[in-house]
C-alpha positions as CSV (number, residue, x, y, z in Angstrom):
1,M,4.3,40.5,45.7
2,T,1.8,40.7,48.0
3,P,-2.1,41.6,47.3
4,V,-3.3,45.1,48.7
5,S,-5.6,44.7,51.5
6,R,-8.3,46.7,52.2
7,K,-10.0,48.5,55.2
8,Q,-13.7,49.3,56.1
9,L,-14.0,52.9,56.0
10,G,-14.8,53.9,59.6
11,T,-19.0,53.3,60.3
12,T,-19.8,53.1,56.1
13,D,-19.9,50.4,54.3
14,L,-17.3,50.6,52.3
15,E,-14.3,48.6,51.8
16,I,-10.9,50.6,50.7
17,S,-7.8,49.3,49.1
18,Q,-4.8,50.6,51.4
19,L,-3.3,52.0,48.7
20,S,-5.2,54.2,45.7
21,I,-4.7,56.6,42.7
22,G,-5.3,59.7,42.1
23,S,-5.7,61.8,38.7
24,W,-4.0,65.4,39.2
25,H,-3.4,66.6,36.1
26,T,-2.0,62.2,35.2
27,Y,-3.9,60.8,32.5
28,D,-3.8,64.5,30.3
29,R,0.2,63.3,30.7
30,M,-0.2,59.4,29.8
31,D,-1.0,58.0,26.3
32,F,-4.1,56.6,26.0
33,A,-3.2,53.1,25.8
34,D,-0.8,53.0,28.4
35,T,-3.7,54.7,31.0
36,V,-5.9,51.7,30.0
37,A,-3.1,49.3,30.7
38,L,-2.2,51.2,33.9
39,L,-5.7,51.5,35.1
40,R,-6.3,47.4,35.0
41,A,-2.8,46.5,36.5
42,A,-4.4,48.5,39.5
43,V,-7.2,46.6,40.1
44,D,-6.0,43.0,39.0
45,A,-3.5,43.8,41.8
46,G,-6.5,45.0,44.4
47,I,-6.6,48.8,44.6
48,N,-10.4,50.1,44.3
49,L,-10.1,53.3,44.9
50,F,-9.7,56.1,42.3
51,D,-9.2,60.0,43.4
52,V,-10.6,61.9,40.8
53,G,-11.2,65.2,40.8
54,V,-12.4,68.2,37.9
55,Y,-9.3,70.7,38.4
56,G,-10.7,73.0,36.1
57,F,-11.5,76.3,37.0
58,P,-13.2,79.2,35.2
59,G,-10.9,81.6,33.5
60,M,-7.6,78.6,33.3
61,P,-7.5,76.6,31.1
62,A,-9.5,73.1,30.5
63,V,-8.1,69.9,31.8
64,F,-9.3,66.7,30.9
65,T,-8.0,64.3,33.1
66,D,-11.1,62.5,34.7
67,V,-12.7,62.4,31.6
68,I,-10.1,60.6,29.9
69,W,-9.6,58.4,33.4
70,G,-13.5,57.5,33.0
71,A,-13.1,56.6,29.5
72,A,-10.0,54.8,30.2
73,I,-11.6,52.6,33.1
74,R,-14.2,51.5,31.1
75,A,-11.7,50.6,28.1
76,A,-10.1,48.5,30.3
77,G,-12.9,46.2,31.3
78,V,-13.4,47.5,34.9
79,A,-16.5,47.2,35.8
80,R,-18.4,49.4,38.0
81,E,-18.9,47.3,41.7
82,E,-14.7,46.3,41.0
83,Y,-14.3,49.7,41.9
84,L,-14.6,53.0,43.9
85,V,-14.9,56.4,43.3
86,S,-13.1,59.1,44.8
87,A,-14.3,62.8,43.8
88,K,-13.6,66.3,45.0
89,L,-16.0,69.2,45.8
90,W,-14.7,72.6,45.7
91,L,-16.2,75.2,49.1
92,E,-15.6,77.7,46.1
93,G,-18.0,76.0,43.8
94,F,-20.9,76.3,47.2
95,G,-23.3,78.7,46.1
96,A,-27.2,78.6,46.4
97,D,-27.7,75.3,45.2
98,G,-25.0,73.2,47.2
99,F,-22.6,71.2,45.6
100,R,-25.2,69.3,43.9
101,P,-24.4,71.2,40.1
102,Q,-20.7,70.0,40.7
103,L,-21.0,67.0,41.7
104,E,-23.8,65.9,39.2
105,N,-20.6,67.9,36.2
106,A,-18.6,65.5,38.3
107,L,-20.4,62.4,37.4
108,L,-21.1,63.7,33.7
109,R,-17.4,64.0,33.4
110,G,-16.0,61.1,34.8
111,G,-19.1,58.4,33.5
112,F,-20.2,57.3,37.0
113,G,-23.5,57.4,38.6
114,I,-22.6,57.7,42.3
115,A,-19.4,59.0,44.0
116,D,-18.5,56.5,46.6
117,L,-16.7,58.9,48.7
118,V,-16.7,62.9,47.9
119,I,-13.8,65.4,49.6
120,L,-14.2,68.5,50.4
121,G,-11.6,71.1,49.2
122,D,-9.6,73.5,52.0
123,I,-10.5,76.0,53.0
124,R,-10.3,79.3,51.3
125,R,-13.2,81.3,52.3
126,D,-14.4,82.7,56.0
127,D,-17.9,82.8,55.1
128,I,-18.1,79.2,54.9
129,V,-21.1,78.0,57.0
130,L,-20.6,74.1,58.9
131,E,-24.2,73.3,59.5
132,E,-25.0,74.5,55.6
133,L,-22.2,71.4,54.8
134,V,-23.3,69.0,56.9
135,A,-27.0,69.8,56.1
136,D,-25.7,69.2,52.2
137,L,-24.3,66.3,52.5
138,A,-26.5,64.7,54.0
139,N,-29.2,65.3,51.2
140,L,-26.7,64.4,48.3
141,K,-26.6,60.6,50.1
142,A,-30.4,60.8,50.4
143,A,-30.6,61.2,46.8
144,G,-28.2,58.3,46.0
145,L,-25.4,60.5,44.7
146,I,-22.7,59.8,47.2
147,R,-22.4,57.2,49.8
148,A,-18.8,58.8,52.5
149,W,-17.5,62.2,52.6
150,G,-14.5,63.5,53.7
151,V,-12.3,66.1,53.9
152,N,-9.0,67.6,52.1
153,N,-6.3,69.7,54.5
154,W,-9.1,70.8,56.8
155,S,-7.4,71.1,61.0
156,A,-8.3,69.0,63.5
157,S,-10.6,71.3,65.1
158,N,-13.3,72.2,62.2
159,I,-13.1,68.0,62.3
160,R,-14.9,68.2,65.6
161,K,-17.0,70.7,64.5
162,L,-18.3,69.2,62.1
163,Q,-19.0,65.3,64.3
164,E,-20.6,67.4,66.4
165,I,-22.7,68.9,63.9
166,A,-23.2,65.9,62.2
167,A,-24.3,64.3,65.7
168,E,-26.7,66.8,66.6
169,T,-28.8,66.7,63.6
170,G,-28.9,62.7,63.1
171,V,-26.4,62.6,59.7
172,D,-23.7,61.3,59.1
173,G,-20.4,63.3,59.8
174,P,-16.8,63.5,58.0
175,S,-15.2,59.7,57.8
176,I,-11.8,60.4,56.5
177,A,-9.5,63.1,56.2
178,Q,-7.2,63.5,53.4
179,L,-3.6,64.5,54.5
180,K,-0.3,65.4,53.6
181,Y,1.9,63.1,54.9
182,S,5.6,62.3,53.9
183,V,8.5,61.4,55.8
184,A,9.3,65.0,55.1
185,R,6.2,66.7,56.4
186,R,4.5,64.9,59.5
187,S,3.5,67.6,61.8
188,I,0.0,67.4,61.2
189,P,-1.0,63.7,60.9
190,D,1.4,63.1,63.8
191,G,0.1,65.9,65.9
192,E,-1.6,65.7,69.2
193,P,-4.7,67.2,67.8
194,F,-5.5,64.5,64.9
195,G,-4.2,62.4,67.2
196,A,-7.3,62.4,69.3
197,L,-9.1,62.1,66.3
198,F,-7.7,59.0,65.0
199,A,-8.2,57.8,68.5
200,D,-12.1,57.9,68.4
201,G,-11.8,56.2,64.9
202,F,-11.3,58.9,62.1
203,T,-9.4,57.4,59.8
204,M,-7.0,59.2,57.1
205,Q,-5.8,59.1,53.4
206,S,-2.4,60.0,53.1
207,S,-1.6,62.4,50.2
208,D,1.4,64.0,48.6
209,V,3.7,61.5,50.0
210,L,6.6,62.3,47.3
211,E,5.9,66.0,47.9
212,G,5.6,65.9,43.9
213,G,8.4,64.3,43.6
214,L,10.7,65.9,45.5
215,L,11.6,63.7,47.5
216,V,12.7,61.4,44.1
217,G,14.7,63.6,43.0
218,S,12.6,65.7,40.9
219,S,14.8,69.2,39.6
220,S,11.5,71.7,40.1
221,G,8.7,69.2,41.8
222,R,5.3,69.0,40.1
223,E,2.5,71.5,42.0
224,V,1.1,70.1,45.3
225,G,-0.4,73.2,46.4
226,R,0.5,74.9,49.7
227,D,3.9,74.5,50.8
228,P,2.3,74.4,55.1
229,G,5.7,75.6,57.1
230,G,7.9,76.6,53.3
231,V,9.5,73.3,53.6
232,Q,10.0,72.2,50.0
233,A,13.4,73.7,49.4
234,A,14.7,72.2,52.1
235,I,13.7,68.8,51.1
236,K,15.5,68.9,48.0
237,E,18.2,69.8,49.7
238,R,17.2,66.2,51.6
239,A,16.9,64.0,48.6
240,G,20.3,62.5,48.2
241,E,20.1,61.5,51.6
242,F,16.9,59.7,51.7
243,A,18.1,58.4,48.4
244,A,20.9,56.8,49.9
245,V,19.0,55.4,53.0
246,A,16.7,53.8,49.9
247,E,19.6,52.0,48.3
248,G,20.7,50.9,51.7
249,L,17.6,48.9,52.3
250,G,17.7,47.3,48.4
251,T,14.8,49.5,47.3
252,S,13.9,52.9,45.9
253,P,13.1,56.2,47.4
254,A,9.4,56.2,45.7
255,R,9.0,52.9,47.3
256,L,10.2,53.7,50.7
257,A,8.3,57.0,51.0
258,V,5.2,54.7,50.0
259,A,5.7,52.5,52.4
260,F,6.6,54.8,55.4
261,T,2.7,55.8,55.4
262,L,1.5,52.8,55.5
263,T,2.8,52.8,58.9
264,H,0.7,55.1,60.1
265,P,-2.4,53.6,61.9
266,A,-5.1,55.5,60.7
267,N,-4.0,55.9,57.8
268,I,-6.3,53.2,55.7
269,T,-5.1,54.2,52.6
270,T,-2.1,56.1,50.2
271,L,-2.6,58.0,47.6
272,F,-0.2,57.9,45.1
273,G,-0.2,59.3,40.7
274,A,1.1,56.9,38.3
275,T,2.1,57.2,34.5
276,K,4.4,54.5,34.0
277,M,3.8,50.6,34.9
278,S,6.9,50.3,36.2
279,Q,5.7,53.3,39.3
280,L,3.1,51.5,39.8
281,Q,4.9,48.2,40.7
282,D,7.3,50.1,42.5
283,N,4.8,51.1,44.6
284,L,2.6,48.6,44.9
285,A,6.1,46.5,46.5
286,A,5.9,48.6,49.2
287,V,3.5,46.7,51.0
288,D,5.8,43.9,50.9
289,L,8.9,46.4,52.3
290,V,7.2,47.4,55.4
291,A,6.9,43.9,56.3
292,Q,10.4,43.0,55.1
293,V,11.9,46.2,57.3
294,G,9.3,46.2,60.2
295,A,6.9,49.4,60.9
296,A,8.9,51.0,64.1
297,E,12.5,50.3,62.3
298,L,11.2,52.0,58.6
299,R,9.8,54.7,61.0
300,A,13.7,55.1,62.8
301,L,15.6,54.9,59.5
302,V,13.6,57.9,58.2
303,E,13.0,60.1,61.0
304,P,15.8,62.3,60.3
305,F,14.1,63.7,57.2
306,W,10.8,65.1,58.8
307,V,11.8,68.6,57.9
308,D,8.4,70.6,59.1
309,R,8.9,69.2,62.8
310,D,8.3,71.9,65.4
311,L,7.6,74.5,62.0
312,V,3.4,73.7,61.4
313,N,0.7,73.5,63.8
314,P,-0.3,70.4,64.2
315,E,-3.7,71.4,64.4
316,G,-3.7,72.0,60.8
317,P,-4.8,74.9,58.3
């Protein structure tokens, strides 16, 4: 199996693996020993980026997937210099003290002293002042708490504004956008507004690549947040046909779905969740699948499954 390669994140000094592992309601569903073994195997295969979010909110049941991850990565004997952590910062928690309180909480829960990358969550409030966000993130970097930052499912226009604000004030702007991207949900990452950003060197991390499991035959699908265009029902209907294409290639639907994302020229890393060693191995094999089939042929084979075409504004939310 081909080792997972790494790419430089924009103008930062971070070298990020082309596959990355998320923690969205993952490790709290696993046996701890299995988690330890899975993380060790992922690092040994070349994966060095772990998305570790604090997903508990006031008034909701407590969750500990990030705490479990921190314990497991240490139990796996993985040294801090062997991995990078991508932490989530929620705009809902941005207040008088900026992002620092929730970042320090994330560092405490996960057991790491610095977030190599932080990703700002979706914009869900109308009182956000972009200048304040950029300044606060610059302060966090100056304090040695973060190294780089990006955004999750922001519009191309708002990313441009962030870049302009950062340039005007002489601080670092966003380096990456975490975007929903799959064989079925392509309109935003493959659209012209983001194409212009990517042409200037901006990068993306593909997320929700299995659409909560719907692309691989799940009857219900795990929660994946927003459903732009309301296309999940259509994705579920096409899952059987997609599986047939994968079978024709002698591979699995999951491996084909992950391989597709690796063909996007701006995709620096593809985020996935795995609760079984077999899932990890299947996703790792996506690297070889791209080489075997070829990027152009692979994209042509999955073209019929692009269900959000003309249903979603490519500018983004």
